C-alpha positions in Angstrom: 99.3 -12.5 86.5 96.7 -14.9 87.7 93.7 -12.9 86.3 91.6 -14.5 83.7 92.0 -13.4 80.1 88.8 -12.5 78.2 87.9 -14.6 75.2 87.6 -13.1 71.6 86.0 -14.5 68.5 87.1 -13.4 65.0 88.3 -10.1 66.4 84.8 -8.9 67.3 83.5 -8.3 70.8 81.0 -10.8 72.1 77.3 -9.7 72.0 75.3 -10.2 75.2 72.6 -12.9 74.8 69.0 -11.6 74.2 66.7 -11.7 77.0 63.7 -14.1 77.3 61.2 -11.3 77.1 62.6 -10.1 73.9 62.6 -13.6 72.4 59.0 -14.1 73.4 58.0 -10.8 71.9 59.7 -11.6 68.6 58.0 -15.1 68.5 54.6 -13.5 69.1 55.1 -11.0 66.3 56.1 -13.8 63.9 53.0 -15.8 64.8 50.8 -12.7 64.2 52.4 -12.0 60.8 52.0 -15.7 59.8 48.4 -15.5 60.8 47.8 -12.4 58.7 49.5 -14.0 55.7 47.3 -17.1 56.1 44.1 -15.1 56.3 45.1 -12.8 53.3 45.0 -9.7 55.4 48.3 -8.2 54.3 47.5 -4.7 53.1 48.6 -3.3 49.7 51.5 -1.0 49.3 49.2 1.9 49.7 48.0 0.6 53.0 51.5 -0.2 54.0 52.4 3.4 53.3 49.6 4.7 55.4 50.4 2.4 58.3 54.1 3.3 58.0 53.3 6.9 58.0 51.2 6.5 61.1 53.8 4.4 62.8 56.8 6.6 61.8 56.3 10.2 60.9 57.7 11.3 57.5 60.8 13.4 57.9 60.6 16.9 56.6 61.4 17.6 52.9 65.1 18.2 52.4 66.0 16.4 55.6 69.5 14.7 55.6 68.8 12.2 58.3 71.5 9.6 58.4 69.1 6.9 59.4 66.9 7.6 56.3 69.9 7.6 53.9 71.5 4.5 55.4 68.3 2.5 55.6 68.6 -0.7 53.4 65.7 -1.4 50.9 63.5 -4.3 51.7 64.0 -7.5 49.8 60.3 -7.8 48.8 58.9 -7.1 45.3 56.4 -4.6 46.5 57.3 -1.0 45.6 57.7 1.3 48.5 57.8 5.0 48.8 59.9 7.0 51.2 56.9 7.2 53.4 56.7 3.4 53.6 60.3 2.8 54.6 60.7 2.0 58.3 63.2 3.9 60.3 65.2 2.1 63.0 64.1 3.1 66.4 66.7 4.0 69.0 67.3 1.5 71.7 65.9 -1.4 69.6 67.4 -4.8 69.9 68.0 -5.2 66.1 69.1 -2.7 63.5 65.7 -3.1 61.6 62.6 -3.5 63.7 59.6 -5.1 62.1 56.8 -2.8 61.2 53.3 -4.1 61.9 51.5 -5.1 58.6 54.7 -5.4 56.6 56.3 -8.6 55.3 59.7 -9.3 56.9 62.6 -9.3 54.4 63.6 -12.9 55.3 60.1 -14.3 54.8 60.1 -16.8 52.0 56.8 -18.6 52.7 55.0 -16.8 49.9 56.2 -15.6 46.5 56.1 -11.8 45.8 52.8 -10.5 44.3 52.8 -10.1 40.5 51.4 -7.1 38.7 48.2 -7.6 36.7 48.6 -6.9 33.0 46.6 -4.0 31.6 44.5 -6.2 29.2 43.5 -8.6 32.0 40.6 -8.0 34.3 41.6 -7.5 37.9 38.5 -9.6 38.9 40.0 -12.5 36.9 43.5 -12.0 38.2 42.5 -11.9 41.8 42.4 -15.1 43.9 39.5 -16.0 46.2 41.8 -15.4 49.2 43.0 -12.0 47.9 40.1 -10.0 46.3 41.6 -6.8 44.8 38.7 -5.4 42.7 38.3 -1.7 43.5 35.0 -0.9 45.1 34.8 2.5 43.4 34.9 1.0 40.0 32.3 -1.6 40.9 29.9 1.1 42.0 30.6 3.1 38.8 29.8 0.0 36.6 26.6 -0.6 38.6 25.5 2.9 38.0 26.1 2.7 34.2 24.1 -0.5 34.0 21.3 1.1 36.0 20.8 3.7 33.3 19.7 1.1 30.7 16.1 0.8 31.7 14.2 -2.0 30.0 11.0 -0.8 28.4 7.9 -2.9 28.8 6.3 -4.5 25.6 3.0 -2.9 26.6 4.6 0.5 26.1 5.8 -0.4 22.7 2.4 -1.7 21.8 0.7 1.5 23.0 3.1 3.6 20.9 2.4 1.5 17.8 -1.3 1.7 18.4 -1.2 5.5 18.7 0.9 5.8 15.5 -1.4 3.5 13.6 -4.5 5.5 14.6 -2.9 8.7 13.6 -1.9 7.4 10.2 -5.4 6.0 9.7 -7.0 9.3 10.5 -4.7 11.2 8.2 -5.2 8.7 5.3 -9.0 8.8 5.8 -9.0 12.6 5.7 -7.0 12.7 2.5 -9.2 10.1 0.9 -12.4 12.0 1.9 -11.0 15.2 0.4 -9.9 13.4 -2.8 -13.3 11.6 -3.3 -16.0 13.0 -1.1 -18.7 11.3 -3.0 -17.7 7.9 -1.5 -18.4 9.1 2.0 -21.1 7.3 3.9 -22.7 7.6 7.3 -22.2 4.9 9.9 -25.2 3.9 12.0 -25.6 4.6 15.7 -24.3 1.2 16.6 -21.3 1.5 14.2 -22.8 -0.9 11.7 -21.5 -0.4 8.2 -23.5 -3.1 6.6 -25.0 -2.0 3.3 -28.6 -3.1 2.3 -29.0 -5.7 -0.4 -30.3 -3.1 -2.9 -27.4 -0.8 -2.3 -24.9 -3.7 -2.6 -26.4 -4.6 -6.0 -25.9 -0.9 -7.1 -22.4 -0.9 -5.8 -21.4 -4.0 -7.7 -23.0 -2.9 -10.9 -23.4 0.9 -10.8 -26.3 1.8 -13.0 -26.3 5.0 -15.1 -29.7 6.7 -15.4 -31.3 9.3 -17.5 -30.3 12.0 -14.9 -26.9 11.8 -16.5 -28.5 13.5 -19.6 -29.5 17.2 -19.4 -33.3 16.6 -19.3 -35.4 19.6 -18.7 -39.0 19.4 -20.1 -40.8 17.4 -22.7 -41.8 19.1 -25.9 -45.6 18.4 -25.8 -46.4 20.0 -29.2 -43.9 17.7 -30.9 -45.3 14.7 -29.1 -48.9 15.5 -30.1 -47.8 15.9 -33.8 -46.1 12.4 -33.7 -49.1 10.9 -32.0 -51.3 12.2 -34.8 -49.0 10.7 -37.4 -49.0 7.3 -35.7 -52.8 7.4 -35.5 -52.9 7.3 -39.3 -51.3 3.8 -39.1 -53.1 1.8 -36.5 -51.5 -1.4 -37.7 -48.1 0.0 -36.6 -46.8 0.5 -33.1 -44.1 3.2 -33.1 -41.7 4.1 -30.3 -39.7 7.3 -30.4 -37.3 8.9 -28.0 -35.3 12.1 -28.7 -33.4 14.7 -26.6 -31.7 17.9 -27.6 -28.4 17.8 -25.8 -27.8 21.5 -25.3 -31.1 22.4 -23.8 -32.3 19.1 -22.4 -35.7 19.3 -24.1 -36.9 15.8 -25.0 -39.6 13.8 -26.7 -41.0 10.5 -25.3 -43.5 8.5 -27.4 -43.6 4.9 -26.0 -39.9 5.4 -25.4 -39.6 2.9 -22.6 -41.6 0.2 -24.4 -39.6 -3.0 -25.2 -39.3 -3.9 -28.9 -37.4 -6.4 -30.9 -33.9 -4.9 -31.3 -33.0 -6.4 -34.7 -29.6 -5.0 -35.7 -29.7 -2.0 -33.3 -28.5 -4.5 -30.7 -25.1 -4.0 -32.3 -24.9 -0.5 -30.9 -24.3 -1.6 -27.2 -22.1 -4.4 -28.5 -19.9 -2.0 -30.3 -19.7 0.2 -27.2 -18.8 -2.8 -25.0 -16.0 -3.6 -27.5 -14.4 -0.2 -27.3 -14.8 -0.3 -23.5 -12.7 -3.4 -23.4 -10.2 -1.7 -25.7 -9.9 1.1 -23.2 -9.5 -1.4 -20.4 -6.7 -3.2 -22.2 -8.6 -6.5 -22.4 -8.5 -6.5 -26.2 -6.4 -4.7 -28.8 -7.5 -3.3 -32.1 -5.0 -5.4 -34.1 -5.8 -8.7 -32.3 -6.6 -11.4 -34.8 -9.9 -13.2 -34.4 -10.7 -16.5 -36.1 -14.0 -17.0 -37.7 -15.5 -20.4 -36.8 -18.3 -22.4 -38.4 -20.7 -21.6 -35.5 -20.1 -17.9 -36.1 -21.4 -17.9 -39.7 -24.9 -16.3 -39.9 -27.1 -15.6 -42.9 -28.6 -12.2 -43.6 -26.6 -9.0 -43.9 -22.8 -9.0 -44.2 -20.2 -10.6 -46.5 -18.0 -12.5 -44.0 -20.4 -15.5 -44.2 -19.1 -16.2 -47.7 -15.5 -16.8 -46.5 -14.1 -20.1 -45.3 -14.1 -21.0 -41.6 -10.7 -20.3 -40.1 -10.3 -17.0 -41.8 -8.7 -14.4 -39.5 -9.8 -10.8 -39.1 -8.5 -8.1 -36.9 -10.7 -7.0 -34.0 -11.1 -3.5 -35.4 -12.1 -4.8 -38.9 -14.6 -7.2 -37.3 -16.2 -4.4 -35.2 -16.3 -2.1 -38.3 -18.0 -4.7 -40.4 -20.6 -5.3 -37.7 -21.6 -1.7 -37.7 -21.1 -0.3 -41.2 -22.6 -3.2 -43.2 -24.4 -4.8 -40.2 -22.5 -8.1 -40.6 -24.2 -10.8 -38.5 -21.2 -13.1 -38.6 -18.9 -10.4 -37.3 -21.4 -9.7 -34.5 -21.4 -13.4 -33.4 -17.5 -13.3 -33.3 -17.5 -10.2 -31.1 -20.2 -11.6 -28.7 -17.9 -14.6 -28.1 -14.8 -12.5 -27.7 -16.4 -10.2 -25.2 -17.4 -13.0 -22.9 -20.7 -14.3 -24.3 -24.3 -13.0 -24.1 -24.6 -13.3 -20.3 -21.6 -11.2 -19.6 -22.8 -8.6 -22.1 -26.3 -8.5 -20.6 -24.7 -7.8 -17.2 -22.8 -4.9 -18.7 -25.9 -3.5 -20.4 -27.6 -3.6 -17.0 -24.7 -1.7 -15.4 -25.3 1.1 -17.9 -28.9 1.3 -16.8 -30.4 -0.4 -19.9 -33.4 -2.2 -18.4 -34.9 -3.4 -21.7 -31.7 -4.3 -23.6 -30.6 -8.0 -23.7 -29.2 -10.6 -26.0 -31.2 -13.9 -26.1 -29.8 -15.5 -29.3 -27.0 -15.1 -31.8 -27.6 -13.2 -35.0 -29.5 -13.0 -37.3 -32.3 -13.5 -34.6 -35.1 -13.4 -37.2 -37.6 -14.2 -34.4 -36.9 -10.9 -32.7 -35.9 -12.4 -29.3 -33.1 -9.8 -28.7 -34.7 -6.7 -27.2 -34.2 -3.0 -26.6 -36.1 0.2 -26.3 -35.8 3.7 -27.9 -35.0 5.1 -24.5 -32.2 2.6 -23.9 -30.6 3.3 -27.2 -30.7 7.1 -26.7 -29.4 6.8 -23.1 -26.4 4.6 -24.0 -25.4 6.8 -26.9 -25.8 9.8 -24.6 -23.4 8.3 -22.1 -20.9 7.7 -24.9 -21.3 11.3 -26.2 -20.6 12.7 -22.7 -17.6 10.5 -22.2 -18.9 8.5 -19.3 -18.3 4.9 -20.6 -15.6 5.4 -23.2 -12.4 7.4 -23.5 -12.5 10.4 -25.9 -10.4 8.5 -28.4 -12.7 5.4 -28.4 -15.7 7.7 -28.5 -14.5 9.5 -31.6 -13.6 6.2 -33.3 -17.0 4.7 -32.5 -19.0 7.7 -33.9 -16.8 7.7 -37.0 -17.7 4.0 -37.7 -21.4 4.8 -37.2 -21.1 7.7 -39.6 -20.1 5.3 -42.3 -23.2 3.1 -42.0 -24.2 2.0 -45.5 -27.9 1.9 -45.0 -29.2 5.5 -44.9 -32.8 4.9 -45.8 -34.4 5.8 -42.5 -33.4 8.7 -40.1 -31.0 10.3 -42.6 -33.9 10.8 -45.0 -35.6 13.3 -42.7 -32.6 15.6 -42.1 -32.0 18.9 -43.6 -29.1 20.0 -45.8 -25.8 20.1 -44.1 -26.7 17.8 -41.2 -24.6 14.8 -40.3 -25.6 11.6 -38.5 -23.8 8.7 -36.8 -26.4 5.9 -36.6 -27.2 2.2 -36.8 -30.2 0.6 -38.5 -32.1 -2.6 -37.8 -34.5 -4.6 -40.0 -36.3 -7.9 -39.5 -39.7 -8.9 -40.7 -41.6 -7.8 -37.6 -39.7 -4.6 -36.7 -37.6 -1.9 -38.2 -35.5 0.6 -36.4 -32.8 3.3 -36.5 -30.9 5.2 -33.8 -28.3 7.9 -34.1 -26.6 11.2 -33.1 -27.5 14.1 -35.3 -25.2 17.2 -35.7 -27.2 20.1 -37.1 -25.7 23.0 -39.2 -26.7 25.6 -36.5 -24.4 23.7 -34.0 -27.2 21.9 -32.1 -27.1 18.2 -31.6 -29.7 15.7 -30.6 -30.1 12.0 -30.1 -33.0 10.1 -31.6 -34.1 6.4 -31.7 -37.2 5.1 -33.5 -38.5 1.5 -33.5 -41.7 0.5 -35.3 -43.4 -2.9 -34.8 -45.2 -3.8 -38.0 -46.8 -6.6 -39.9 -44.2 -8.7 -41.7 -42.1 -6.4 -44.0 -44.8 -3.7 -44.1 -43.2 -0.8 -46.0 -45.4 1.8 -44.2 -43.2 1.4 -41.1 -40.1 2.6 -43.0 -42.0 5.7 -44.3 -43.4 6.5 -40.8 -39.8 6.6 -39.4 -38.7 8.9 -42.2 -41.6 11.3 -41.6 -41.1 11.3 -37.8 -37.3 12.0 -38.3 -38.2 15.1 -40.5 -40.6 16.5 -37.9 -38.2 16.1 -35.0 -35.4 17.8 -37.0 -37.6 20.7 -37.9 -38.7 21.1 -34.2 -35.1 21.2 -32.9 -34.1 23.5 -35.8 -36.8 26.0 -34.8 -38.9 25.5 -37.9 -42.1 24.4 -36.1 
């Protein structure tokens, strides 16, 4: 009866107090966990799973262990797999023993880790104390950036240089094939400088008599004309003729310079149609006659009032058909003046043809030669200075020349001529293209220097025209 009665509390048996060694071990583990949390060394859930799997083996699939089924879930926000759930060890002092590397369920010192949204970069979401950028993805990104190799500007320059050289060679080859006559040879030192004489020819390309089909001179015809001229020692004739189909020619003082008189209007008319072809002037352009244009002598435009307007074609036609001096002066001004026309004459290879004064030029300062007149008409006939349309229009105007007292008088029946005459006191002339009934054609120009208005010069031209016609027609 005197024995002591054991004490009870709330109907549960009293638990024995924990030993000191156990308390010291728990305190040490708490300090280690706090240190890991402070240093940011708490592993991810994947690492936790690995550590848990090492610490506690995974039970076999289909196992119905009571400890696994009765294990309470941890209170942390980190997802855990069956492998990461700790299993209570037998003989432990507490129903749940702490697993190294895992946050205790009663730890409230740090809020649970939040999941990073899909649209947010993990590098941005991670804190400096908890870097969570995957190393594999970092290496992959580095490899992609490494493939974009930066090309040096020198390589680009070399490629452009090679492309430019190739295009230049191709273009040069095509141009040389298209126009081989323009090729030239470069000197040994690569100097492409052109001599001064060649530069002058390049700026003003001169036509020469080689453009006409010259073969050999008809000596018998030349001797006959010399005999005719000898009968008139007071006269100085110059005659040049060429048969266009065979190239046979006659040259009697053909390169001698004479007063041109109105035959200067032949190259002026050619220059007019050349500008028409170039679009510098139109046939229906209206030209105004000024007081300074009015000239005495041949023509009827001098009798109209200054300010009268004429079309360009009408002005050119009057200049040739009726040898109007006023019309000639109007065209000289419209074509750029005497200096510009003289340069053009020189470009055609006319070495003796030049305009010194406006018409009527009774002093005979404007000059030409029989060879120049034949040469320039030959260039027109061959289509070298005019288009075919302008050539036909020019010869049609010259066929309508009113004065037919010189070369036409020596032609046979059925022949046609497109020509232009000239007449001043000291010289008389005529130049034209003759179309014979047998189909042959020839060019002829005759200029005779004479005493003032000597009629023997006119008769000499008529007789010479007849002999030349008979020679080319096979009658001599």
